[in-house]
C-alpha positions in Angstrom: 160.4 108.1 155.0 157.0 107.9 153.4 154.5 110.5 152.2 152.2 111.9 154.9 149.2 111.3 152.6 150.2 108.2 150.7 146.6 107.9 149.4 147.4 110.8 147.0 150.1 108.8 145.1 149.1 108.4 141.4 145.8 110.3 141.7 144.8 112.7 139.0 142.9 115.8 140.3 140.4 117.8 138.3 137.9 120.5 138.7 134.1 120.1 138.4 134.4 120.3 134.6 137.0 117.6 134.4 139.9 120.0 133.7 143.2 118.8 135.3 144.7 121.0 138.0 147.7 123.0 137.1 150.0 125.0 139.3 149.7 126.0 142.9 146.5 125.4 144.9 145.7 125.7 148.6 143.5 122.9 150.1 141.6 123.5 153.4 140.9 120.5 155.6 138.4 120.8 158.4 140.0 120.3 161.8 138.2 120.9 165.1 141.5 120.9 167.0 142.8 123.9 165.1 142.1 127.5 166.3 140.9 128.4 162.8 138.8 125.3 162.4 140.8 124.2 159.3 144.3 123.3 158.1 145.6 124.8 154.9 148.0 122.7 152.7 149.8 124.0 149.7 149.9 121.6 146.8 151.5 122.0 143.3 150.1 120.2 140.3 151.3 119.3 136.8 148.7 117.8 134.4 146.5 117.0 137.4 149.1 115.1 139.4 151.1 116.4 142.4 154.4 117.6 141.2 157.3 119.8 142.3 160.0 120.6 144.8 158.0 120.9 147.0 154.9 119.2 145.7 153.2 119.5 149.1 154.0 122.0 151.9 152.2 121.5 155.2 151.6 124.2 157.8 153.9 122.5 160.3 156.8 123.0 157.9 157.1 119.6 156.4 157.8 119.7 152.6 157.6 116.7 150.3 159.0 116.5 146.8 156.8 114.8 144.2 157.2 114.0 140.5 154.2 113.3 138.3 152.1 111.9 141.2 154.9 109.9 142.7 156.3 110.7 146.1 160.1 111.2 146.0 161.2 112.3 149.5 160.6 114.6 152.5 162.8 117.6 151.7 162.2 119.4 154.9 161.1 118.0 158.3 158.4 119.7 160.4 159.7 122.7 162.2 159.7 120.9 165.6 162.1 118.3 164.2 164.6 120.6 162.5 
């Protein structure tokens, strides 16, 4: 299985001042097909790269393990596939 957002592999994320992200952040993506108008994704960072077990948690229940910006595996499938 591959990462849902493979374009994130190896990227370093920073704030407006260039400081690398650390810890847990919630990212909102605009989605017209959602009742709220957006989708919230939980992402964990270490030194600006996605990292953790899980590194990314999607609202549909999918969880992905990442290590220093490298996708490792899908640790939990979406709720509908469990």
